[in-house]
C-alpha positions, 0 to 999 in steps of 0.5 A: 247148728252152729256151737256159737251163741246168737250174739257175740259176747265181746259185741253184744249186749252181755259184753259190756261197753258204751254205745259210741254213734260215727258218721257211716258216710265219711269213709276213705277206703274200702276196708272202712265202708266194710266196718261201717256197714258192720257197725250198721248191722250189729252195733257201735260200741267203745270198749275198756273198763274191764278188770285187766286181769281178769280180762287176760284170764278170760281171754286165755280161757276162750283161746281155741274154742267158743263163747258158748264153752268159754263163758262157763268156764270163766263163770266157773273160775269166778265162782271158785276164785273170784272174790266171792270165793272168801278165797282172797280178794284179789283174783290174782293171789288167788289163781297164783296159789291155786291147785292145778287140777283143781282149777283145771276142773273148774275151767275144763268146759274151755278145753285144753284145761290142762295147758290153760290151768297152767298157763293161768297159774303161771301168769297170776304169779307173774302178777303178783310178783311184779305188780303186787296182784290184779289193782296195781296189774289194772293201773298199769294196763289202763295208764301206760303207754299202749306199747309198752302195755303190748310188749310187756304183755307179749312177753308172758309166755302164753300171752299172743298179739291177739291176747295182748290186744284184747287186753288193750281193748277190753281193759285199757280201752286204747282206740286204735287197737284192732285184735285179729282172731281166726275170723278176722284173718280169714275175712281179711284175707278173703275180701282182699283187704290183706294179702292172701299169705298174710300173717295175723300181725300183717292183718292187723296192721292193715285193719289199724292203718285203713280204720281210724281208731274209733271204730276198731274195738267195734269193728274186730267185735263185729268182724267176729259176728259177720264171720259167724253169721255169714263168711264162715270158714267151710260155707261162706253165704257167697256160695248161694249167690251174691244177694246172700252175702250183704258185703258180696260187692266190697269181696275178692272172694279170694279162695272162694269159688261158687261155680263148683262149691270150693272154699280153700285158704286165701293162702292156698290160691 
């Protein structure tokens, strides 16, 4: 049984965002056809509006783990350090002054809790020092140019491209941002959208070039859901036959060999 919830928390009901309609008949590339089909199967949404610092913390918690593990860690963190805890009305201030052992205990379900607690406290301190707190950091993320925000986030130790792009998407509501996690990275190369040896940044560039800006946000979250339900790492649905996967006619099956059941990373082909 999968360790993931029934719906990706970023795209499902709990993920926020607003419904957004699109015309699935205007696709100009195979990649866009794929994204349109995902939108018909799962959801079409626009994103934005999450508090930028809380979004940053949530994304740190989600690194190298599942939604099922990271969501309780986020909820416990907010209960202990959020405004309702009465420690400090500003989450960045509260976490900058947190004891690492106590924070690690709060986020234990997310795994790598010592490393993640250290990262969160360090990032909170930087946000307080450079912006004065979470509100001013949120204003920076939502009002400055996406390139400047992304560069600033990537300059923070512990923040990688996927984390930066998630903040831009879910907090900043920036169209044209397509975060690349392990699912997106695997699927884009397996389907032949990106070269087999493409790294995460290569895949991001392909997806943002091929997918219209308004479709990137839900494309990211729906692609994760597709990776959980059909295009899994070790047992993709196509091993059972092309009829088992709704995207088989679009897929190059790079690294997947149905005749003998082998599945390898596309870069090993």
